[in-house]
TORKOL-4160 file (C-alpha; in steps of 0.2 Angstrom, whole numbers, padded with zeros to 4 digits, m for minus):
379
<pt num="1" X="0452" Y="0379" Z="m0144"/>
<pt num="2" X="0461" Y="0365" Z="m0137"/>
<pt num="3" X="0453" Y="0368" Z="m0120"/>
<pt num="4" X="0435" Y="0366" Z="m0129"/>
<pt num="5" X="0441" Y="0350" Z="m0137"/>
<pt num="6" X="0447" Y="0343" Z="m0120"/>
<pt num="7" X="0430" Y="0347" Z="m0112"/>
<pt num="8" X="0421" Y="0338" Z="m0126"/>
<pt num="9" X="0432" Y="0323" Z="m0125"/>
<pt num="10" X="0429" Y="0322" Z="m0106"/>
<pt num="11" X="0410" Y="0323" Z="m0108"/>
<pt num="12" X="0410" Y="0309" Z="m0122"/>
<pt num="13" X="0420" Y="0298" Z="m0110"/>
<pt num="14" X="0408" Y="0301" Z="m0096"/>
<pt num="15" X="0393" Y="0296" Z="m0107"/>
<pt num="16" X="0402" Y="0281" Z="m0113"/>
<pt num="17" X="0405" Y="0275" Z="m0096"/>
<pt num="18" X="0387" Y="0277" Z="m0091"/>
<pt num="19" X="0381" Y="0267" Z="m0106"/>
<pt num="20" X="0392" Y="0253" Z="m0102"/>
<pt num="21" X="0386" Y="0253" Z="m0084"/>
<pt num="22" X="0368" Y="0253" Z="m0089"/>
<pt num="23" X="0371" Y="0237" Z="m0100"/>
<pt num="24" X="0378" Y="0227" Z="m0086"/>
<pt num="25" X="0367" Y="0211" Z="m0084"/>
<pt num="26" X="0355" Y="0212" Z="m0070"/>
<pt num="27" X="0351" Y="0197" Z="m0059"/>
<pt num="28" X="0335" Y="0188" Z="m0065"/>
<pt num="29" X="0321" Y="0186" Z="m0053"/>
<pt num="30" X="0319" Y="0168" Z="m0047"/>
<pt num="31" X="0305" Y="0159" Z="m0055"/>
<pt num="32" X="0302" Y="0148" Z="m0040"/>
<pt num="33" X="0299" Y="0153" Z="m0022"/>
<pt num="34" X="0313" Y="0148" Z="m0011"/>
<pt num="35" X="0310" Y="0133" Z="0000"/>
<pt num="36" X="0303" Y="0138" Z="0016"/>
<pt num="37" X="0310" Y="0130" Z="0032"/>
<pt num="38" X="0296" Y="0122" Z="0041"/>
<pt num="39" X="0296" Y="0121" Z="0060"/>
<pt num="40" X="0296" Y="0103" Z="0066"/>
<pt num="41" X="0278" Y="0097" Z="0069"/>
<pt num="42" X="0272" Y="0092" Z="0086"/>
<pt num="43" X="0262" Y="0076" Z="0086"/>
<pt num="44" X="0244" Y="0079" Z="0091"/>
<pt num="45" X="0234" Y="0066" Z="0101"/>
<pt num="46" X="0223" Y="0055" Z="0090"/>
<pt num="47" X="0205" Y="0060" Z="0090"/>
<pt num="48" X="0193" Y="0045" Z="0088"/>
<pt num="49" X="0183" Y="0046" Z="0072"/>
<pt num="50" X="0165" Y="0051" Z="0075"/>
<pt num="51" X="0152" Y="0038" Z="0068"/>
<pt num="52" X="0141" Y="0044" Z="0054"/>
<pt num="53" X="0123" Y="0049" Z="0060"/>
<pt num="54" X="0110" Y="0036" Z="0057"/>
<pt num="55" X="0091" Y="0036" Z="0057"/>
<pt num="56" X="0084" Y="0026" Z="0071"/>
<pt num="57" X="0074" Y="0016" Z="0059"/>
<pt num="58" X="0073" Y="0014" Z="0040"/>
<pt num="59" X="0057" Y="0023" Z="0039"/>
<pt num="60" X="0054" Y="0040" Z="0033"/>
<pt num="61" X="0049" Y="0053" Z="0046"/>
<pt num="62" X="0030" Y="0055" Z="0049"/>
<pt num="63" X="0022" Y="0069" Z="0039"/>
<pt num="64" X="0015" Y="0082" Z="0050"/>
<pt num="65" X="0001" Y="0094" Z="0044"/>
<pt num="66" X="m0004" Y="0111" Z="0050"/>
<pt num="67" X="m0014" Y="0113" Z="0066"/>
<pt num="68" X="m0032" Y="0108" Z="0064"/>
<pt num="69" X="m0048" Y="0117" Z="0069"/>
<pt num="70" X="m0051" Y="0102" Z="0080"/>
<pt num="71" X="m0039" Y="0103" Z="0095"/>
<pt num="72" X="m0040" Y="0084" Z="0098"/>
<pt num="73" X="m0034" Y="0080" Z="0080"/>
<pt num="74" X="m0016" Y="0072" Z="0080"/>
<pt num="75" X="m0003" Y="0082" Z="0070"/>
<pt num="76" X="0001" Y="0067" Z="0059"/>
<pt num="77" X="m0017" Y="0065" Z="0053"/>
<pt num="78" X="m0030" Y="0076" Z="0045"/>
<pt num="79" X="m0047" Y="0081" Z="0051"/>
<pt num="80" X="m0058" Y="0089" Z="0038"/>
<pt num="81" X="m0072" Y="0101" Z="0045"/>
<pt num="82" X="m0083" Y="0093" Z="0031"/>
<pt num="83" X="m0081" Y="0076" Z="0039"/>
<pt num="84" X="m0080" Y="0079" Z="0058"/>
<pt num="85" X="m0082" Y="0060" Z="0062"/>
<pt num="86" X="m0067" Y="0055" Z="0051"/>
<pt num="87" X="m0049" Y="0054" Z="0055"/>
<pt num="88" X="m0038" Y="0053" Z="0040"/>
<pt num="89" X="m0021" Y="0046" Z="0044"/>
<pt num="90" X="m0017" Y="0036" Z="0028"/>
<pt num="91" X="0000" Y="0038" Z="0019"/>
<pt num="92" X="0008" Y="0048" Z="0033"/>
<pt num="93" X="0023" Y="0038" Z="0037"/>
<pt num="94" X="0016" Y="0034" Z="0054"/>
<pt num="95" X="0024" Y="0020" Z="0064"/>
<pt num="96" X="0013" Y="0020" Z="0079"/>
<pt num="97" X="m0006" Y="0024" Z="0080"/>
<pt num="98" X="m0009" Y="0041" Z="0088"/>
<pt num="99" X="m0023" Y="0044" Z="0101"/>
<pt num="100" X="m0040" Y="0043" Z="0093"/>
<pt num="101" X="m0052" Y="0057" Z="0097"/>
<pt num="102" X="m0068" Y="0051" Z="0104"/>
<pt num="103" X="m0079" Y="0059" Z="0090"/>
<pt num="104" X="m0071" Y="0047" Z="0077"/>
<pt num="105" X="m0082" Y="0035" Z="0068"/>
<pt num="106" X="m0071" Y="0032" Z="0053"/>
<pt num="107" X="m0053" Y="0029" Z="0055"/>
<pt num="108" X="m0041" Y="0027" Z="0040"/>
<pt num="109" X="m0023" Y="0021" Z="0044"/>
<pt num="110" X="m0019" Y="0012" Z="0028"/>
<pt num="111" X="m0002" Y="0013" Z="0019"/>
<pt num="112" X="0009" Y="0017" Z="0034"/>
<pt num="113" X="0023" Y="0008" Z="0044"/>
<pt num="114" X="0013" Y="0002" Z="0059"/>
<pt num="115" X="0019" Y="m0014" Z="0067"/>
<pt num="116" X="0008" Y="m0016" Z="0082"/>
<pt num="117" X="m0010" Y="m0011" Z="0087"/>
<pt num="118" X="m0011" Y="m0008" Z="0105"/>
<pt num="119" X="m0026" Y="m0004" Z="0116"/>
<pt num="120" X="m0021" Y="0013" Z="0123"/>
<pt num="121" X="m0024" Y="0024" Z="0107"/>
<pt num="122" X="m0042" Y="0017" Z="0107"/>
<pt num="123" X="m0047" Y="0020" Z="0125"/>
<pt num="124" X="m0059" Y="0035" Z="0121"/>
<pt num="125" X="m0064" Y="0029" Z="0104"/>
<pt num="126" X="m0079" Y="0019" Z="0108"/>
<pt num="127" X="m0090" Y="0024" Z="0094"/>
<pt num="128" X="m0078" Y="0018" Z="0079"/>
<pt num="129" X="m0088" Y="0010" Z="0065"/>
<pt num="130" X="m0074" Y="0008" Z="0052"/>
<pt num="131" X="m0056" Y="0004" Z="0054"/>
<pt num="132" X="m0044" Y="0003" Z="0039"/>
<pt num="133" X="m0026" Y="m0004" Z="0043"/>
<pt num="134" X="m0022" Y="m0011" Z="0026"/>
<pt num="135" X="m0005" Y="m0011" Z="0020"/>
<pt num="136" X="0006" Y="m0009" Z="0035"/>
<pt num="137" X="0018" Y="m0020" Z="0044"/>
<pt num="138" X="0006" Y="m0026" Z="0058"/>
<pt num="139" X="0011" Y="m0043" Z="0066"/>
<pt num="140" X="0002" Y="m0041" Z="0082"/>
<pt num="141" X="m0015" Y="m0034" Z="0087"/>
<pt num="142" X="m0019" Y="m0033" Z="0106"/>
<pt num="143" X="m0034" Y="m0043" Z="0110"/>
<pt num="144" X="m0040" Y="m0029" Z="0121"/>
<pt num="145" X="m0041" Y="m0016" Z="0107"/>
<pt num="146" X="m0059" Y="m0019" Z="0101"/>
<pt num="147" X="m0068" Y="m0026" Z="0117"/>
<pt num="148" X="m0074" Y="m0008" Z="0121"/>
<pt num="149" X="m0079" Y="m0004" Z="0103"/>
<pt num="150" X="m0096" Y="m0012" Z="0102"/>
<pt num="151" X="m0101" Y="m0002" Z="0086"/>
<pt num="152" X="m0087" Y="m0008" Z="0075"/>
<pt num="153" X="m0094" Y="m0014" Z="0058"/>
<pt num="154" X="m0079" Y="m0015" Z="0046"/>
<pt num="155" X="m0061" Y="m0020" Z="0050"/>
<pt num="156" X="m0048" Y="m0020" Z="0036"/>
<pt num="157" X="m0031" Y="m0028" Z="0040"/>
<pt num="158" X="m0026" Y="m0035" Z="0023"/>
<pt num="159" X="m0008" Y="m0034" Z="0017"/>
<pt num="160" X="0001" Y="m0035" Z="0034"/>
<pt num="161" X="0011" Y="m0048" Z="0043"/>
<pt num="162" X="m0002" Y="m0057" Z="0054"/>
<pt num="163" X="0002" Y="m0075" Z="0058"/>
<pt num="164" X="m0015" Y="m0079" Z="0065"/>
<pt num="165" X="m0033" Y="m0072" Z="0066"/>
<pt num="166" X="m0034" Y="m0059" Z="0079"/>
<pt num="167" X="m0043" Y="m0063" Z="0095"/>
<pt num="168" X="m0056" Y="m0053" Z="0104"/>
<pt num="169" X="m0065" Y="m0047" Z="0089"/>
<pt num="170" X="m0082" Y="m0038" Z="0092"/>
<pt num="171" X="m0099" Y="m0047" Z="0089"/>
<pt num="172" X="m0105" Y="m0032" Z="0080"/>
<pt num="173" X="m0092" Y="m0035" Z="0065"/>
<pt num="174" X="m0100" Y="m0036" Z="0048"/>
<pt num="175" X="m0084" Y="m0037" Z="0037"/>
<pt num="176" X="m0067" Y="m0044" Z="0041"/>
<pt num="177" X="m0053" Y="m0043" Z="0028"/>
<pt num="178" X="m0037" Y="m0052" Z="0032"/>
<pt num="179" X="m0031" Y="m0056" Z="0015"/>
<pt num="180" X="m0012" Y="m0056" Z="0010"/>
<pt num="181" X="m0006" Y="m0059" Z="0027"/>
<pt num="182" X="0004" Y="m0075" Z="0034"/>
<pt num="183" X="m0010" Y="m0083" Z="0043"/>
<pt num="184" X="m0008" Y="m0101" Z="0046"/>
<pt num="185" X="m0018" Y="m0102" Z="0062"/>
<pt num="186" X="m0036" Y="m0099" Z="0067"/>
<pt num="187" X="m0038" Y="m0100" Z="0086"/>
<pt num="188" X="m0052" Y="m0109" Z="0093"/>
<pt num="189" X="m0067" Y="m0098" Z="0095"/>
<pt num="190" X="m0060" Y="m0084" Z="0085"/>
<pt num="191" X="m0076" Y="m0082" Z="0076"/>
<pt num="192" X="m0088" Y="m0086" Z="0091"/>
<pt num="193" X="m0102" Y="m0074" Z="0094"/>
<pt num="194" X="m0099" Y="m0066" Z="0077"/>
<pt num="195" X="m0117" Y="m0069" Z="0070"/>
<pt num="196" X="m0117" Y="m0053" Z="0061"/>
<pt num="197" X="m0102" Y="m0056" Z="0050"/>
<pt num="198" X="m0107" Y="m0056" Z="0032"/>
<pt num="199" X="m0090" Y="m0055" Z="0023"/>
<pt num="200" X="m0074" Y="m0065" Z="0028"/>
<pt num="201" X="m0059" Y="m0063" Z="0017"/>
<pt num="202" X="m0044" Y="m0074" Z="0021"/>
<pt num="203" X="m0037" Y="m0073" Z="0003"/>
<pt num="204" X="m0018" Y="m0077" Z="0000"/>
<pt num="205" X="m0013" Y="m0084" Z="0017"/>
<pt num="206" X="m0005" Y="m0100" Z="0023"/>
<pt num="207" X="m0020" Y="m0110" Z="0028"/>
<pt num="208" X="m0021" Y="m0129" Z="0027"/>
<pt num="209" X="m0035" Y="m0142" Z="0029"/>
<pt num="210" X="m0029" Y="m0145" Z="0047"/>
<pt num="211" X="m0032" Y="m0126" Z="0051"/>
<pt num="212" X="m0050" Y="m0127" Z="0046"/>
<pt num="213" X="m0059" Y="m0138" Z="0058"/>
<pt num="214" X="m0077" Y="m0141" Z="0055"/>
<pt num="215" X="m0083" Y="m0130" Z="0069"/>
<pt num="216" X="m0072" Y="m0115" Z="0064"/>
<pt num="217" X="m0087" Y="m0106" Z="0054"/>
<pt num="218" X="m0102" Y="m0113" Z="0064"/>
<pt num="219" X="m0106" Y="m0097" Z="0073"/>
<pt num="220" X="m0106" Y="m0087" Z="0056"/>
<pt num="221" X="m0125" Y="m0088" Z="0054"/>
<pt num="222" X="m0126" Y="m0072" Z="0042"/>
<pt num="223" X="m0110" Y="m0076" Z="0032"/>
<pt num="224" X="m0113" Y="m0072" Z="0013"/>
<pt num="225" X="m0095" Y="m0071" Z="0006"/>
<pt num="226" X="m0081" Y="m0083" Z="0011"/>
<pt num="227" X="m0064" Y="m0080" Z="0002"/>
<pt num="228" X="m0051" Y="m0094" Z="0005"/>
<pt num="229" X="m0042" Y="m0092" Z="m0012"/>
<pt num="230" X="m0024" Y="m0094" Z="m0013"/>
<pt num="231" X="m0020" Y="m0105" Z="0002"/>
<pt num="232" X="m0014" Y="m0123" Z="0004"/>
<pt num="233" X="m0031" Y="m0132" Z="0005"/>
<pt num="234" X="m0033" Y="m0149" Z="m0003"/>
<pt num="235" X="m0051" Y="m0152" Z="0003"/>
<pt num="236" X="m0067" Y="m0142" Z="0002"/>
<pt num="237" X="m0069" Y="m0132" Z="0019"/>
<pt num="238" X="m0080" Y="m0141" Z="0031"/>
<pt num="239" X="m0094" Y="m0133" Z="0041"/>
<pt num="240" X="m0097" Y="m0118" Z="0029"/>
<pt num="241" X="m0113" Y="m0109" Z="0034"/>
<pt num="242" X="m0128" Y="m0113" Z="0022"/>
<pt num="243" X="m0132" Y="m0094" Z="0021"/>
<pt num="244" X="m0117" Y="m0092" Z="0009"/>
<pt num="245" X="m0119" Y="m0084" Z="m0008"/>
<pt num="246" X="m0101" Y="m0082" Z="m0014"/>
<pt num="247" X="m0088" Y="m0096" Z="m0011"/>
<pt num="248" X="m0070" Y="m0092" Z="m0018"/>
<pt num="249" X="m0057" Y="m0106" Z="m0017"/>
<pt num="250" X="m0046" Y="m0102" Z="m0032"/>
<pt num="251" X="m0027" Y="m0107" Z="m0032"/>
<pt num="252" X="m0028" Y="m0121" Z="m0019"/>
<pt num="253" X="m0024" Y="m0139" Z="m0022"/>
<pt num="254" X="m0042" Y="m0146" Z="m0021"/>
<pt num="255" X="m0044" Y="m0162" Z="m0031"/>
<pt num="256" X="m0060" Y="m0169" Z="m0025"/>
<pt num="257" X="m0078" Y="m0162" Z="m0021"/>
<pt num="258" X="m0089" Y="m0173" Z="m0010"/>
<pt num="259" X="m0105" Y="m0177" Z="m0020"/>
<pt num="260" X="m0117" Y="m0169" Z="m0007"/>
<pt num="261" X="m0106" Y="m0155" Z="m0002"/>
<pt num="262" X="m0117" Y="m0141" Z="m0009"/>
<pt num="263" X="m0133" Y="m0150" Z="m0004"/>
<pt num="264" X="m0137" Y="m0139" Z="0011"/>
<pt num="265" X="m0134" Y="m0122" Z="0003"/>
<pt num="266" X="m0150" Y="m0112" Z="0000"/>
<pt num="267" X="m0143" Y="m0096" Z="m0008"/>
<pt num="268" X="m0126" Y="m0101" Z="m0016"/>
<pt num="269" X="m0124" Y="m0091" Z="m0032"/>
<pt num="270" X="m0106" Y="m0090" Z="m0036"/>
<pt num="271" X="m0093" Y="m0103" Z="m0034"/>
<pt num="272" X="m0075" Y="m0101" Z="m0040"/>
<pt num="273" X="m0063" Y="m0116" Z="m0041"/>
<pt num="274" X="m0050" Y="m0110" Z="m0054"/>
<pt num="275" X="m0032" Y="m0116" Z="m0053"/>
<pt num="276" X="m0035" Y="m0131" Z="m0043"/>
<pt num="277" X="m0032" Y="m0150" Z="m0047"/>
<pt num="278" X="m0049" Y="m0155" Z="m0051"/>
<pt num="279" X="m0052" Y="m0169" Z="m0063"/>
<pt num="280" X="m0067" Y="m0180" Z="m0069"/>
<pt num="281" X="m0063" Y="m0192" Z="m0055"/>
<pt num="282" X="m0065" Y="m0179" Z="m0042"/>
<pt num="283" X="m0082" Y="m0172" Z="m0048"/>
<pt num="284" X="m0097" Y="m0182" Z="m0044"/>
<pt num="285" X="m0110" Y="m0182" Z="m0058"/>
<pt num="286" X="m0123" Y="m0171" Z="m0051"/>
<pt num="287" X="m0112" Y="m0161" Z="m0039"/>
<pt num="288" X="m0116" Y="m0144" Z="m0048"/>
<pt num="289" X="m0134" Y="m0147" Z="m0050"/>
<pt num="290" X="m0138" Y="m0132" Z="m0039"/>
<pt num="291" X="m0154" Y="m0122" Z="m0043"/>
<pt num="292" X="m0147" Y="m0106" Z="m0035"/>
<pt num="293" X="m0130" Y="m0107" Z="m0044"/>
<pt num="294" X="m0128" Y="m0093" Z="m0057"/>
<pt num="295" X="m0109" Y="m0092" Z="m0060"/>
<pt num="296" X="m0097" Y="m0107" Z="m0060"/>
<pt num="297" X="m0079" Y="m0105" Z="m0063"/>
<pt num="298" X="m0068" Y="m0121" Z="m0065"/>
<pt num="299" X="m0054" Y="m0114" Z="m0076"/>
<pt num="300" X="m0036" Y="m0121" Z="m0076"/>
<pt num="301" X="m0040" Y="m0138" Z="m0069"/>
<pt num="302" X="m0038" Y="m0156" Z="m0077"/>
<pt num="303" X="m0057" Y="m0158" Z="m0082"/>
<pt num="304" X="m0059" Y="m0169" Z="m0097"/>
<pt num="305" X="m0078" Y="m0167" Z="m0100"/>
<pt num="306" X="m0091" Y="m0154" Z="m0097"/>
<pt num="307" X="m0099" Y="m0157" Z="m0080"/>
<pt num="308" X="m0118" Y="m0157" Z="m0078"/>
<pt num="309" X="m0126" Y="m0142" Z="m0071"/>
<pt num="310" X="m0143" Y="m0134" Z="m0067"/>
<pt num="311" X="m0153" Y="m0125" Z="m0080"/>
<pt num="312" X="m0153" Y="m0109" Z="m0070"/>
<pt num="313" X="m0134" Y="m0107" Z="m0072"/>
<pt num="314" X="m0129" Y="m0091" Z="m0082"/>
<pt num="315" X="m0110" Y="m0091" Z="m0083"/>
<pt num="316" X="m0099" Y="m0107" Z="m0085"/>
<pt num="317" X="m0080" Y="m0105" Z="m0086"/>
<pt num="318" X="m0071" Y="m0121" Z="m0091"/>
<pt num="319" X="m0056" Y="m0114" Z="m0101"/>
<pt num="320" X="m0039" Y="m0122" Z="m0100"/>
<pt num="321" X="m0044" Y="m0139" Z="m0095"/>
<pt num="322" X="m0042" Y="m0155" Z="m0106"/>
<pt num="323" X="m0059" Y="m0156" Z="m0114"/>
<pt num="324" X="m0059" Y="m0164" Z="m0131"/>
<pt num="325" X="m0077" Y="m0164" Z="m0136"/>
<pt num="326" X="m0094" Y="m0156" Z="m0130"/>
<pt num="327" X="m0110" Y="m0165" Z="m0132"/>
<pt num="328" X="m0125" Y="m0154" Z="m0131"/>
<pt num="329" X="m0138" Y="m0168" Z="m0129"/>
<pt num="330" X="m0129" Y="m0175" Z="m0114"/>
<pt num="331" X="m0126" Y="m0158" Z="m0105"/>
<pt num="332" X="m0143" Y="m0150" Z="m0109"/>
<pt num="333" X="m0153" Y="m0148" Z="m0092"/>
<pt num="334" X="m0169" Y="m0152" Z="m0102"/>
<pt num="335" X="m0173" Y="m0165" Z="m0116"/>
<pt num="336" X="m0171" Y="m0158" Z="m0133"/>
<pt num="337" X="m0188" Y="m0166" Z="m0138"/>
<pt num="338" X="m0197" Y="m0156" Z="m0125"/>
<pt num="339" X="m0208" Y="m0141" Z="m0129"/>
<pt num="340" X="m0197" Y="m0126" Z="m0127"/>
<pt num="341" X="m0209" Y="m0113" Z="m0134"/>
<pt num="342" X="m0210" Y="m0106" Z="m0117"/>
<pt num="343" X="m0193" Y="m0097" Z="m0116"/>
<pt num="344" X="m0194" Y="m0096" Z="m0097"/>
<pt num="345" X="m0191" Y="m0115" Z="m0097"/>
<pt num="346" X="m0176" Y="m0114" Z="m0108"/>
<pt num="347" X="m0159" Y="m0116" Z="m0099"/>
<pt num="348" X="m0152" Y="m0099" Z="m0095"/>
<pt num="349" X="m0134" Y="m0101" Z="m0099"/>
<pt num="350" X="m0128" Y="m0085" Z="m0107"/>
<pt num="351" X="m0109" Y="m0086" Z="m0107"/>
<pt num="352" X="m0098" Y="m0102" Z="m0110"/>
<pt num="353" X="m0079" Y="m0101" Z="m0110"/>
<pt num="354" X="m0070" Y="m0116" Z="m0117"/>
<pt num="355" X="m0054" Y="m0109" Z="m0124"/>
<pt num="356" X="m0038" Y="m0117" Z="m0119"/>
<pt num="357" X="m0045" Y="m0135" Z="m0122"/>
<pt num="358" X="m0043" Y="m0147" Z="m0136"/>
<pt num="359" X="m0058" Y="m0141" Z="m0145"/>
<pt num="360" X="m0060" Y="m0134" Z="m0163"/>
<pt num="361" X="m0075" Y="m0124" Z="m0171"/>
<pt num="362" X="m0089" Y="m0125" Z="m0175"/>
<pt num="363" X="m0100" Y="m0126" Z="m0160"/>
<pt num="364" X="m0110" Y="m0142" Z="m0161"/>
<pt num="365" X="m0128" Y="m0139" Z="m0166"/>
<pt num="366" X="m0136" Y="m0147" Z="m0151"/>
<pt num="367" X="m0127" Y="m0135" Z="m0140"/>
<pt num="368" X="m0135" Y="m0121" Z="m0149"/>
<pt num="369" X="m0152" Y="m0129" Z="m0149"/>
<pt num="370" X="m0152" Y="m0132" Z="m0131"/>
<pt num="371" X="m0144" Y="m0116" Z="m0124"/>
<pt num="372" X="m0155" Y="m0103" Z="m0134"/>
<pt num="373" X="m0150" Y="m0089" Z="m0122"/>
<pt num="374" X="m0132" Y="m0091" Z="m0126"/>
<pt num="375" X="m0125" Y="m0074" Z="m0131"/>
<pt num="376" X="m0106" Y="m0078" Z="m0130"/>
<pt num="377" X="m0096" Y="m0093" Z="m0132"/>
<pt num="378" X="m0077" Y="m0094" Z="m0132"/>
<pt num="379" X="m0068" Y="m0109" Z="m0140"/>
């Protein structure tokens, strides 16, 4: 019995010692990684910084289309099988004119980044009739470009950076558009032998009176439209061909018209002198008594009285001047006492604009009695 009790006591003591052993505090795992010992770094030789890649120009890359059925069609242009004589290169981000196929009659190069027009691309293009170079950055046109293109009829170079009228233009030319450039010089003989030219547009340039000598336009025997608006002219241009139908001189500084200026014109129908410095002093009494004149525009000047005009005039713009009164008896091309039963003899004025002056309604009765074809009057 005592031996069993001793064995039980020894077993209890052994279990107690195991429990105490298991309750001993265990070392906690470190929450941070122990610092690593780095090897001393060996200095490397300095490498120079590479510059950022840059485009050669500020222009976007040319737009290249798929191969054409025409083997001579430049990739930066389009050649439609429906129009085999047309080369369409507009809006393609082109910086230099590609080689023009010999079959080309109509060349469209507008809205690109072309800066120079050289002769080489045109060597085989001897039958071109229409060239559109509008809205580029052209500052130079080689005088040899067009000398071997005897069929050229229309040349459009508006909205560029030309400083003078190009030389060497062909005698076949019928329309020349040079508006919105920086032209301040017309070389002597620039329009010589151009007897076929019907339209000359020099709108919005930097031309002054000294740039327009009296012989500048003498060879333009067929000229019908001359646009010199938005320049720096103080006088009416001299030597304008009497074949002219439309003369546009808006937005200059003209303050005087010689009394016989329009005397030699046989077909002049449209005259625009808006936004100038004309006053009664600079308008001779009968300067606009032109039987062919249909539309006369004198808006935004300093005119104080309605000028006299011919009975064939149909449209008269006198808005934004300094007119304070209008006398129908004075401006009527015919006497109010004359027999006007024949309407073919009645003045043909149909539109009269007088707003922006110092006038107040109503319209004087004598104006209504004289101008019986008047359909619209703005006051």
